[in-house]
C-alpha positions as CSV (number, residue, x, y, z in Angstrom):
1,X,12.8,25.8,-22.8
2,X,13.4,22.2,-22.0
3,X,16.9,20.6,-21.5
4,X,17.7,16.9,-22.3
5,X,20.4,14.6,-21.6
6,X,21.1,12.2,-24.5
7,X,23.7,8.8,-25.1
8,X,25.1,9.3,-28.1
9,X,27.9,7.1,-29.7
10,X,30.3,9.9,-28.5
11,X,29.3,9.4,-24.9
12,X,26.5,11.8,-23.3
13,X,25.5,15.5,-24.2
14,X,22.9,18.1,-23.3
15,X,20.0,19.1,-25.4
16,X,17.7,22.2,-25.2
17,X,14.5,22.3,-27.1
18,X,15.5,19.0,-29.2
19,X,18.8,20.9,-30.4
20,X,22.1,19.5,-29.3
21,X,24.1,22.2,-27.2
22,X,28.2,22.1,-27.6
23,X,29.9,19.2,-26.0
24,X,31.4,21.4,-23.5
25,X,28.0,22.2,-22.0
26,X,27.6,20.8,-18.9
27,X,25.0,21.3,-16.0
28,X,27.0,22.2,-12.7
29,X,28.4,25.2,-14.6
30,X,25.2,26.1,-15.7
31,X,24.1,26.2,-12.6
32,X,27.0,27.7,-11.2
33,X,25.3,31.1,-13.0
34,X,23.3,33.4,-11.6
35,X,19.7,32.6,-13.7
36,X,19.6,35.6,-15.8
37,X,23.7,35.1,-16.5
38,X,22.2,30.8,-17.5
39,X,19.3,31.4,-19.9
40,X,21.1,34.3,-21.6
41,X,23.9,31.4,-22.4
42,X,21.3,29.0,-23.3
43,X,20.4,31.4,-26.1
44,X,23.6,32.2,-27.3
45,X,24.0,28.4,-27.4
46,X,20.8,27.3,-29.0
47,X,21.6,26.8,-32.9
48,X,22.7,23.5,-32.7
49,X,21.8,20.1,-35.0
50,X,18.6,18.0,-34.1
51,X,18.4,15.8,-31.7
52,X,17.6,12.1,-33.4
53,X,16.8,9.3,-32.0
54,X,19.5,9.9,-29.1
55,X,18.2,8.0,-25.8
56,X,17.6,9.7,-22.6
57,X,19.8,9.5,-19.6
58,X,18.7,10.8,-16.4
59,X,19.2,14.9,-16.7
60,X,21.9,15.1,-14.0
61,X,25.6,15.0,-13.7
62,X,27.1,12.4,-12.1
63,X,28.4,14.8,-8.9
64,X,25.4,16.6,-8.6
65,X,23.3,16.1,-5.4
66,X,19.6,15.3,-4.9
67,X,18.2,15.9,-1.6
68,X,14.1,15.3,-1.1
69,X,11.2,16.4,1.8
70,X,9.2,14.8,3.5
71,X,5.4,15.1,4.7
72,X,4.9,18.4,2.9
73,X,1.0,17.4,1.7
74,X,-1.7,16.3,4.0
75,X,-2.0,12.9,1.9
76,X,2.0,11.9,2.8
77,X,1.1,13.0,6.5
78,X,-1.4,10.3,7.0
79,X,0.4,7.5,5.1
80,X,3.5,7.8,7.2
81,X,1.7,8.2,10.4
82,X,-0.7,4.9,9.1
83,X,3.0,3.3,8.5
84,X,4.8,3.9,12.0
85,X,3.7,3.1,15.7
86,X,5.2,6.8,16.3
87,X,2.6,8.7,14.3
88,X,2.9,11.9,16.2
89,X,6.7,12.1,14.8
90,X,5.1,13.0,11.5
91,X,2.2,15.2,12.5
92,X,4.2,17.4,14.2
93,X,6.5,17.8,11.2
94,X,3.9,18.4,9.1
95,X,2.9,21.7,11.0
96,X,6.6,22.8,12.2
97,X,7.9,25.8,11.1
98,X,11.2,23.6,10.0
99,X,10.3,21.1,7.6
100,X,11.8,17.5,6.9
101,X,14.5,18.0,4.1
102,X,17.0,14.6,3.7
103,X,19.4,13.4,1.0
104,X,18.2,11.3,-0.9
105,X,20.9,10.0,-4.4
106,X,24.1,11.4,-6.0
107,X,24.0,12.5,-10.0
108,X,25.8,9.0,-10.9
109,X,23.5,6.6,-8.8
110,X,19.8,8.5,-10.4
111,X,17.9,6.6,-13.1
112,X,16.6,8.1,-16.0
113,X,13.7,8.0,-18.1
114,X,13.4,4.5,-19.3
115,X,16.0,3.1,-17.2
116,X,14.7,0.2,-14.3
117,X,14.5,1.5,-10.6
118,X,14.7,-1.0,-7.8
119,X,12.7,-2.5,-4.4
120,X,14.9,-3.7,-1.3
121,X,15.1,-7.0,-1.2
122,X,14.4,-6.5,2.5
123,X,11.5,-5.0,2.4
124,X,8.0,-6.2,2.1
125,X,6.1,-2.9,1.3
126,X,7.3,-0.6,-1.0
127,X,6.2,2.3,-3.0
128,X,6.9,4.9,-5.6
129,X,6.2,8.6,-4.7
130,X,5.9,11.1,-7.6
131,X,7.2,14.9,-6.6
132,X,7.8,18.0,-8.3
133,X,11.6,17.9,-8.6
134,X,13.1,21.7,-8.5
135,X,16.4,22.3,-10.0
136,X,18.3,25.2,-8.0
137,X,21.5,27.0,-8.9
138,X,24.4,27.9,-6.8
139,X,22.8,31.4,-5.5
140,X,19.2,29.2,-4.7
141,X,17.6,30.4,-7.2
142,X,14.9,27.1,-9.0
143,X,16.0,27.4,-12.7
144,X,13.7,24.7,-13.2
145,X,11.7,21.8,-12.8
146,X,11.5,17.9,-13.5
147,X,9.4,15.1,-12.5
148,X,10.6,12.9,-10.1
149,X,10.2,9.4,-8.2
150,X,11.5,9.0,-4.5
151,X,10.9,5.3,-4.0
152,X,10.8,4.0,-0.7
153,X,10.3,1.5,1.7
154,X,7.2,2.5,4.1
155,X,8.0,-1.2,5.9
156,X,11.5,0.3,7.2
157,X,10.5,3.5,7.4
158,X,7.3,2.6,9.4
159,X,9.5,0.4,11.9
160,X,12.1,3.5,12.9
161,X,12.0,7.0,11.7
162,X,15.6,6.6,12.2
163,X,16.0,3.9,9.7
164,X,15.2,6.9,6.9
165,X,18.6,6.8,5.2
166,X,17.5,2.9,4.3
167,X,13.9,3.6,3.2
168,X,14.9,6.2,1.1
169,X,18.4,5.7,-0.6
170,X,19.9,2.7,-1.8
171,X,20.7,1.3,-5.4
172,X,17.5,2.4,-7.9
173,X,15.7,4.3,-5.6
174,X,16.0,7.8,-7.2
175,X,14.2,8.7,-10.8
176,X,14.2,12.3,-12.6
177,X,13.0,13.2,-15.9
178,X,12.6,12.6,-18.9
179,X,14.3,16.4,-19.2
180,X,14.4,19.9,-17.3
181,X,11.9,22.5,-17.7
182,X,13.4,26.0,-17.2
183,X,10.6,28.1,-15.5
184,X,10.2,31.3,-13.8
185,X,9.5,30.8,-9.9
186,X,5.8,31.4,-10.5
187,X,5.2,28.9,-13.0
188,X,5.2,25.6,-10.6
189,X,2.9,27.1,-7.9
190,X,-0.4,25.1,-9.9
191,X,1.0,22.1,-11.2
192,X,-0.7,18.5,-12.1
193,X,0.9,15.6,-11.1
194,X,-0.3,11.9,-11.8
195,X,0.9,8.8,-11.0
196,X,0.0,5.4,-13.5
197,X,1.4,2.4,-12.3
198,X,1.1,-0.9,-14.4
199,X,0.9,-4.5,-13.7
200,X,0.7,-7.3,-16.1
201,X,-1.5,-5.2,-18.5
202,X,-3.7,-4.1,-15.8
203,X,-3.4,-0.5,-14.4
204,X,-3.5,-1.2,-10.8
205,X,-3.1,2.3,-9.8
206,X,-4.0,5.6,-10.5
207,X,-4.0,9.1,-9.2
208,X,-3.7,12.5,-9.4
209,X,-3.2,15.8,-7.8
210,X,-1.6,19.3,-7.7
211,X,1.0,21.2,-6.3
212,X,-1.1,23.8,-4.8
213,X,-2.0,21.0,-2.5
214,X,1.0,22.1,-0.9
215,X,1.2,22.7,2.7
216,X,4.6,25.2,2.0
217,X,6.3,27.0,-0.8
218,X,8.9,25.8,-3.3
219,X,11.1,28.5,-2.4
220,X,10.5,28.1,1.4
221,X,11.6,24.4,0.6
222,X,14.9,25.7,-0.9
223,X,15.5,28.5,1.4
224,X,15.7,25.8,5.0
225,X,18.0,23.2,2.0
226,X,20.4,26.2,0.8
227,X,20.9,26.7,5.0
228,X,24.4,26.6,6.2
229,X,25.6,23.9,3.5
230,X,26.8,25.5,-0.5
231,X,26.2,23.7,-3.2
232,X,28.7,25.1,-5.8
233,X,26.9,23.5,-8.7
234,X,23.1,23.7,-8.1
235,X,21.2,21.1,-6.4
236,X,18.1,19.1,-7.5
237,X,15.2,19.0,-4.3
238,X,11.8,16.5,-4.4
239,X,9.2,18.5,-2.7
240,X,7.3,15.7,-1.4
241,X,4.7,13.5,-2.4
242,X,1.1,14.0,-2.6
243,X,0.1,10.3,-4.4
244,X,0.6,7.1,-2.2
245,X,-1.2,4.3,-3.3
246,X,-3.2,2.0,-0.3
247,X,-1.7,0.2,2.6
248,X,-2.4,-3.2,0.3
249,X,0.0,-2.0,-2.5
250,X,3.3,-3.0,-3.3
251,X,5.7,-2.6,-6.0
252,X,6.7,-5.8,-7.8
253,X,9.3,-6.9,-10.3
254,X,7.6,-6.0,-13.8
255,X,5.9,-2.8,-12.6
256,X,5.8,0.0,-14.9
257,X,5.6,3.8,-13.5
258,X,4.6,7.0,-15.0
259,X,5.1,9.8,-13.4
260,X,3.9,13.3,-15.0
261,X,4.1,16.5,-13.4
262,X,3.9,19.5,-15.6
263,X,5.2,19.4,-18.8
264,X,7.6,16.7,-17.9
265,X,6.6,12.3,-18.0
266,X,8.8,10.0,-16.3
267,X,8.4,6.6,-17.2
268,X,10.0,3.6,-14.9
269,X,10.0,-0.5,-15.2
270,X,10.6,-2.0,-11.8
271,X,13.6,-4.6,-12.2
């Protein structure tokens, strides 16, 4: 099953497998339930009207949070070491027991498929970061996944790791979509990830990888996130990037960024 969120004349509305759910459905309530009960609820609500040409919005409720992980793939460790004068920080966290986890965005700041992402005006080196994004309920169960773009300023973070919040969290820096694939936990261990960037109708970067290259299991990252902090309405967790354009590349206004993770495709232009 795939959950999507749409903008209608009456407001936003959720759908499952192309059929609208009741207007009272919201993701916060859905993710406050145990996984088995939540899936049973969707089966009961399934017979709605079909979705017809209703624009997609980010599949997240305004009050929900997006968190993110760093240096979970070897390529990410290499890229972060290249950009920083304190490279050993990234080498050490890659091999450490405790992963790097940081706050990324609130739901109301999160960009959806077809909307515009941004790069910081005070940064000269900016990249998209395609990531498997887990959808986790209040009990810490992985309910589904979506595609995520952890847009980042490599120059700001490279200057000093303490600048990470400014490099990672700003208007237009977080995008997810186009929907949520509801899954069993094992369905995410080997998902293809692709990144394509187009500039002036020319492809300027293309790469692919797989979630099986991740050093840490998704469930391990969720376990660390849920320690000492509760998410009564669920949480989204970006699991790190495995595709990083070379040092000579930086996003520009007008670029089109397409990310595919498993069944999900996320397309954004750069404002």
